[in-house]
C-alpha positions in Angstrom: -91.7 -80.1 -39.9 -88.9 -79.3 -37.4 -85.7 -77.4 -37.3 -82.8 -79.5 -36.2 -81.2 -76.4 -34.8 -81.3 -72.6 -35.3 -79.1 -71.1 -37.9 -75.7 -71.2 -36.1 -74.0 -68.4 -38.1 -74.9 -65.3 -40.1 -71.9 -65.6 -42.3 -72.5 -67.2 -45.7 -70.4 -68.5 -48.5 -72.4 -66.8 -51.3 -72.1 -65.5 -54.8 -71.7 -61.7 -55.1 -75.2 -60.2 -55.3 -76.9 -63.4 -54.2 -79.6 -63.2 -51.5 -79.5 -66.5 -49.6 -82.6 -65.5 -47.5 -84.6 -65.0 -50.7 -83.4 -68.3 -52.2 -84.1 -70.2 -49.0 -87.6 -68.6 -48.8 -88.4 -69.8 -52.3 -87.1 -73.3 -51.5 -88.9 -73.5 -48.1 -92.2 -72.4 -49.8 -91.8 -75.2 -52.3 -90.8 -77.8 -49.8 -93.7 -76.9 -47.5 -96.1 -77.4 -50.4 -94.7 -80.8 -51.4 -93.1 -82.2 -48.3 -95.0 -81.0 -45.2 -93.1 -83.6 -43.1 -89.7 -82.3 -43.9 -86.9 -81.5 -41.5 -84.6 -78.4 -41.8 -81.0 -79.0 -41.0 -79.1 -75.7 -40.5 -75.4 -76.3 -41.0 -72.1 -74.5 -41.1 -71.7 -73.4 -44.8 -68.1 -74.5 -44.7 -69.3 -78.1 -44.4 -71.9 -78.0 -47.2 -70.0 -80.4 -49.5 -71.7 -83.8 -49.3 -68.8 -85.9 -48.0 -67.9 -83.2 -45.4 -71.5 -82.7 -44.4 -72.1 -86.5 -43.9 -68.9 -86.8 -41.8 -69.4 -83.6 -39.7 -73.1 -84.2 -39.0 -73.1 -88.0 -38.8 -75.5 -88.5 -41.7 -75.4 -91.7 -43.8 -74.0 -91.0 -47.3 -76.6 -93.4 -48.8 -79.4 -91.1 -47.5 -77.7 -88.0 -48.9 -78.9 -86.9 -52.3 -76.8 -84.7 -54.7 -78.9 -82.5 -56.9 -76.8 -81.8 -60.0 -77.6 -79.5 -62.9 -76.7 -81.0 -66.3 -76.5 -78.9 -69.5 -76.4 -79.8 -73.2 -73.1 -78.7 -74.7 -74.6 -77.1 -77.8 -76.7 -74.0 -78.2 -79.4 -73.5 -77.3 -78.4 -74.9 -73.9 -81.0 -77.2 -72.3 -80.9 -78.1 -68.6 -82.0 -81.0 -66.4 -81.6 -81.4 -62.7 -80.7 -84.9 -61.4 -80.8 -86.4 -57.9 -78.5 -89.3 -57.1 -77.3 -90.8 -53.8 -73.9 -89.5 -52.6 -72.7 -93.1 -52.9 -73.4 -93.3 -56.6 -72.1 -91.6 -59.8 -74.5 -89.9 -62.2 -74.4 -91.4 -65.7 -74.3 -88.2 -67.7 -72.8 -89.6 -70.9 -75.4 -92.3 -71.5 -78.6 -92.1 -69.5 -78.9 -88.4 -68.9 -77.7 -87.4 -72.4 -80.2 -89.9 -74.0 -83.0 -88.7 -71.8 -82.3 -85.1 -72.9 -82.1 -86.1 -76.5 -78.8 -84.3 -77.1 -75.5 -85.5 -78.6 -73.4 -84.2 -75.7 -74.1 -83.2 -72.1 -72.0 -82.2 -69.1 -72.2 -81.0 -65.5 -73.2 -77.3 -65.6 -70.3 -75.2 -64.1 -71.1 -73.5 -60.8 -71.5 -70.1 -62.4 -74.1 -71.5 -64.9 -75.8 -73.4 -62.1 -76.2 -70.2 -60.1 -77.4 -68.2 -63.2 -80.0 -70.8 -64.1 -81.3 -71.8 -60.6 -80.2 -69.0 -58.3 -78.7 -71.7 -56.1 -75.1 -72.2 -55.0 -73.1 -75.4 -55.6 -73.4 -77.8 -52.6 -76.8 -76.3 -51.9 -78.8 -77.0 -55.1 -82.1 -78.6 -54.4 -85.0 -80.1 -56.4 -87.4 -77.8 -54.5 -87.9 -74.4 -56.0 -86.2 -75.2 -59.4 -87.2 -72.7 -62.1 -90.2 -73.8 -64.2 -89.2 -75.8 -67.3 -86.3 -77.7 -65.7 -87.1 -81.4 -65.6 -86.1 -83.3 -62.5 -84.6 -86.8 -62.9 -84.5 -88.9 -59.8 -82.4 -92.1 -59.6 -84.8 -95.0 -58.8 -82.8 -96.4 -55.8 -83.6 -93.1 -53.9 -87.3 -94.1 -53.8 -86.5 -97.1 -51.5 -84.8 -94.9 -48.8 -86.6 -93.9 -45.6 -85.6 -90.3 -46.2 -83.2 -88.4 -48.4 -81.2 -85.3 -47.4 -80.9 -82.7 -50.2 -79.7 -79.1 -50.4 -81.7 -76.2 -49.3 -80.8 -73.6 -52.0 -77.9 -72.2 -50.0 -74.9 -73.7 -48.4 -76.3 -73.3 -44.9 -79.5 -75.3 -45.2 -80.2 -79.0 -45.9 -83.6 -80.6 -46.1 -84.5 -84.2 -45.0 -87.6 -85.3 -46.9 -89.4 -88.5 -47.8 -88.4 -89.6 -51.4 -92.0 -89.6 -52.4 -91.9 -85.8 -52.1 -89.3 -85.6 -54.8 -91.4 -87.8 -57.2 -94.4 -85.5 -56.6 -92.6 -82.4 -57.8 -93.6 -80.9 -61.1 -91.8 -82.4 -64.1 -90.2 -85.1 -61.9 -89.3 -88.5 -63.5 -88.0 -91.5 -61.6 -85.3 -93.1 -63.8 -83.8 -96.6 -63.6 -80.1 -96.6 -64.4 -79.5 -92.9 -63.8 -76.4 -93.7 -61.8 -73.9 -96.4 -61.3 -71.9 -97.3 -58.1 -69.2 -94.7 -57.4 -65.6 -96.0 -57.8 -64.0 -97.0 -54.6 
């Protein structure tokens, strides 16, 4: 495990009442347990969005994984977290919806994502998800040498071996979870 650089800034882009240090502590505990060979990438929170992060920090988009919370559209709401490469588009309306066994599903809005996970948009990670939230991993991720995912806040990213994602509780590697993103 290594830190790419120390935290460059104390300022955070956070939800009112959120505690990024507590979220990061929960995430770092989980990543240490499942991916001891991870790398911590401390970044400027203003550049946490995947496309901006990849450009600013010279990271290949195909090695960047977006962790997206999906919710059923009817009550009671059910949630699933999905990890797909930044170069691909999550297939919510077919693959995810069918896997969830619901008629309709959609991306959870940022407020709901925070309420369910305690994590901020552009920082959601598969590590430290609340118990009971399944994790769907797009199969092509497993062929990567590493994948960069959020760290629970907008100031932290984690580079991990894909096998660490598959080893997480309630993780499922799914063929056809995504399709190429439109050009």
